N, C-alpha and C positions, 0 to 999 in steps of 0.2 A: 511807845505809847504810855500812858501813865496810866495809874491804876485805876480811875473811873473807865477811859479807853476798854482796855483788859474786862472789868466788870459788865459793860455796854455788849462788847464780842460775846460773853459767858451769855449773857441771855437772850440776845440775837442765835445762839448757836442750838440753844435748845427751842428756842422757836422765833422765827422771821416774822412774823404776822404782832408778837408785844406790840402794842402802842408806847409814842411817848410817853406819855402820861401813867401808864405802867409803867417805864423802864424808872421814870423820874419816883414814882411812889418807893417802888423797892428801894432803888438806891438813897433816898430821902435826898432827893437833890431838885433844885429848882429845873421846871420843865423846860425851859428856853436856852439850861447851860446842858440838857441834854441833846437839845436838835442840833444844835450848833455840835457836838460831838459827833452826831450820826451824820450829819451833813461835811464831816469833813473826814469821819471816817469812808466816806464814799467819794469825796473827791480827789480824796489821796490815793485811790486803788486797793484801800485796805481790803474792802468791804468790793469785792466781784460780782456776785451774784447767789442765789438761793436755790436749794434744791428741793425738794419732795421724796421722804424715803418712806418707802411700804414694804408694809409686812405682809406677803400674799397668805401664808396660813389661813388669817381668817376667812381667804377665798378657797381652801382646801388643795393649795400650793406647798409643799416642801420644796426650800433654796438648797441647791446643791453647788457645793466648791468643788469644780473641775481642775485641777492641775496638769500641765503638759508639759514632758520634755520632748522635743525635737530634734532630729538630724536634718542636718543645713537648713535649721530655721530661717535665715535672713534670705534665703533663695525662695521659699516659698510663703517667706511672711507675708506681702500682698494677701496672695490667693487665699491662705486658709483663714485669715483676719477679716477678709470680705466676707467669708462663708459664714464665719462662726456669728456676728456679728447683725444676717439676716435673718438667723433663725428666731422667729418667734418666741422661744423659752428662753432667750439668752437674753438677762435682765442688763449683764455688761461683763467687761473685760480687761485687764490688763497685763503687761509685761510683766514677769520677776522672775530672779536671778538671786543666786546662780544655780541652784537646783531643777528648776523647771523653767519656761518661757510663759508660758500662760497662764493664767489664774483666769476661771470662767465662772460667773455665776450666774447658773439653770436654775428654772422653776417646772416643779413637775408636779401634776398630782399621783401620777403612777412613777414607780421605780422602773417601768420598760420603756418610758418615753428618754429616761435617761440613758438606757441602755441603748436604746433606737437613735439620739445622738451621736453618742461614740460608735456603734457601728457603724456609720454614714460616715464621720470622719475617717474610720481605720480602713473603708474602701478605696476613700478617697485618696488618702495620706498614710495610707500604713507601714509604706517602707521609712514613713519620717517619725513616725510616732517610736520612740523610744523606751518611754517610760511615761505612766500615767496614776494620777492619787485622784480618789471622789471623796470629800469630806459631808455630814448632811451637818446644816446649822441648826442651833438649838437655841437662840436669840441673845440680845448682848448681854454683856457686864455695863460698858459703859456706851453711852448712845452718840453723847456729842465731844467734842472736841477740844473746848475751852473750860469747863467745868471742872472743879477741882475740891465740887462736895459729894458724897454719896449721899444718894436722893430715892435708891430704890434697891428692894432686895434681890438679891440672886436667887431664884426660883422657878421652876418650869411651870409654864404659861398656859390654861389651855383655852382655845378660843370656841368663841361659837360662832358657828358658819355663819357669814353673810351674802346675800343675792342681792346683788346691784340692779336695779334700774337701769336704762338706757339714759336717765338724766343723771344717775349717782355718776355712773361713768364719767359721764362730760365731768362733771365739776372734779372728777381727781384730775380729767383731763388737763383741764382749766389750769390745777394747783401744778401740775407736773411742768407747765410749759412757764408758770409763773406764781409760787408759790404766795406772794405777797400780790397778789390780786385782790382788791377790795369785795366786798360782800356784794355793793352794790350792779357792779358789773357781773359777778357769778349768777346773780339771780335773773339781771336781763338775760343773759344768753342762756338760762338753762329754764324760764320760765317758773321759777321757784320765786317763793315771796324772800325778801333778805333772812330774815329769822328760821326759816326753813331750811337756807343752806346754812345758817351759822347751827344750826341743830345738825346737820346730816356731816357736817364738819366734824364738833362734839360726837358723835355717836364713830366714827370713823377713828379716832382718836383716841375713845374709851373702850372701842372693842380691840384695837391692838394692831387694826390695819394699818392705819397712818402712824406710823413711830416717830419719822422726825419731819419737820417745816424747818430748814435749817438754814444758817448763815454762811455761804463760803468763802473764805477769808485768801488773799494771797498773802501764801505762809511766808515768804521770806518778809515780808515788810511785819511779824511780829515775830523775826528772829528765827525760823524756820527754814532750812533750807531744802531738803529730801525728805519725802516718807518713807518709807519699808513695812513689810510684813514679815511679821515674824511669828513662828507658829511653835507653840508649844506644848508637847505629850507631857501630859500630867497623871499621875498614878493618885487616887481619892480627890479627886476636885474639892466635893463638899467641903474636906476637910481643910482645905489649902481656901476657901471661898474670904475668911474676912481680911487674911493677909491679902491675896488677888487681888480685892476690894482697894485698902490703904493702898498698892503699888498703884492701880490703874487711875486711882482719883489724886494720888499726891504731886501730879506736873500733867498743866494743860500738854506735855509734848506726848503724852500718852494718848492715841484718838480712839478712836471706835473699836472695841475689844467685844467678838463675837466667841460664840461656844459651841464648838463644835465636835459632832460625832462622827470620827471613822479612823483608817490609818495613820 
């Protein structure tokens, strides 16, 4: 892919709802040229879908990352994965190697909910759980996969708690299914006006509840063939913030990076 295609992907990874007109304006390119590039990115399946990334802290939740090492994992894999994904507080989970087998993103309002989840797993799979680690997330150092620019400070952010109405939840549900859904369709399905839907989305973004409306790509078609999770434990992180930002934003291969707290 050439430079313009990468720049388009960079903008779409930060906001998949950005218009062709706005992209053309930012890249100082003719609109028809941007339209052609976007069409080709979809046609060649470089862009495969879109995703909504939420931060549940403004709703009073904390996200925990739970790592599990399991004995005879292949034997219980199907059963334990089904139990994990069916839990209402599990956002997602993936396999990780070599020191653990599963990485689970779990949201809870109280630490007791995490303890209860672990207790339920131990009751059923106690003889298989060899090791567990729990980390508490502290927001992003870097959100998007295709940017090479530092555009935000690393700092502790405090959130004003949100209360969502049934129609607000409907907007989030619609964005979760299709983050590029037109405002007019969301307005029709929520009985809000188009402007109200626009303002609601803006409010969710400004509050930090919506962290990202991003385009997902086929990594192999941008020259990347696998992904991995790297965990770094640092002393005096604040002292190294500037260096970390330079590192993480220096290349597109350094994707989403979270701060965590814990063992």
